[in-house]
N, C-alpha and C positions, 0 to 999 in steps of 0.2 A: 536485395531485401535490406532494409530500415529495421534499428531495434528501438522500443521502446519500454521506459520504465511507466508502471502503472502502479500509485499511489492511493492507499485505501484508506481513507481518512472515515472519522464516526465520533462518536458520543461514549469514550471508556466507559461511564458508570451504566451506559444501556447497554452495553455488549458486556456489561458483568452479568447483568440482572438478568439476561435471558434465559428461559426453560432447557431442559436438556433436547425439547425438541426443536426449539427453536435452534438451538445450536446443529442440531443434525439434522435440519432443511439446510442451513448454511452450509453446511459443510459437503453436503448432494450437492447444491447449486455449485459450491467450487470445483466439484468432480466434472462435473459439466461443463465449465469454462474450460477447468485445464483439457477433456476432452474435445473440446472444440477449437480448443488452440493448438492440438497435436504439438508437431515436433516442433513449434512455433513457437513453444512456450521452455524459454533459456532457464527460467529461476522463479520460485516462489516461494514467499514466507509471511507465516502469519509472527508479529513482533511481540513481545511482551508490554508489558503496560509501559504507559511512559515514565510512571513511576520510578522505574530501574533502570533511566536512561541518565549518563555521564554525558555531558555539553564540557567540551576546551573551550575555552577563552583566554585573548591574549592582546595586550595594550602593544602596541610597536615599540620593539625592541626586546619585549620580556618575554620572558618564557609563557608557554600555554599553562593557562590552570584552571585544573577541572573541578568541575560543580555537578552538585546531584543534578536531577531532573532536564527536561527539554530546551532544546535551546530558546524556544519560545511558548508560554504561558494561553493557551487558545482553547475553546469549550472543545474542539474537533482534535484528536490525535492522529497519526498515523498507525494503523492497527493492523497492514499487510501491504504489502507490495508484488508484483510480479515483475517479468523482464521478459516480455517478449517481440520477436522477429515478424513483421507485417512488411507488404506489400508498400503499404503507403499508410498517413495518416488517418487517413478514412477507416480503411479496415485492422489499425487498433484501435478506434473508436467505437468501430461494431462490436468487437470482440469486448471490450471495457464493458459495455454497455449492458451485458449479459450479466453480470457482477450483483449478486443479493445485495451488498450493502446500499445500492441504488434502491433500493426497495423499502428499504428500513424507514425512511422517514428522519433521518439523524446523520446520514452518509452520506459520504461523497466522492469520486473516483478524480483523480487527476491525471491524465496521460501527458508524457514529456517523453522526445523525439532523444536519444542520445549520439551523443558526438561522438563520428568514427573519425577516428586519427590516421586509418589507417590509406 
């Protein structure tokens, strides 16, 4: 079985504006996602706002310098992630398609294979 990283993107301002009911519905959908993934769900985390990020940057030969904020300023930010194990990319995509952010009108999901060095 291969491992996949699922990155969840969206508009942070719209996430912050969600009502309690919208947030509860989204949490229920994530619980259903976790149930569907079963033991193939290896990790999953919601991230703090991108404003809490610290990025390390470096020039050749220089020590890394920390800067406040995400690596890139974009309209969409990474809001969470899952690491799943699935038989193939099609299975990982089918699982990722269950995520509620895809129905929000402002979110997206990226699925990337994890390199296996074993």
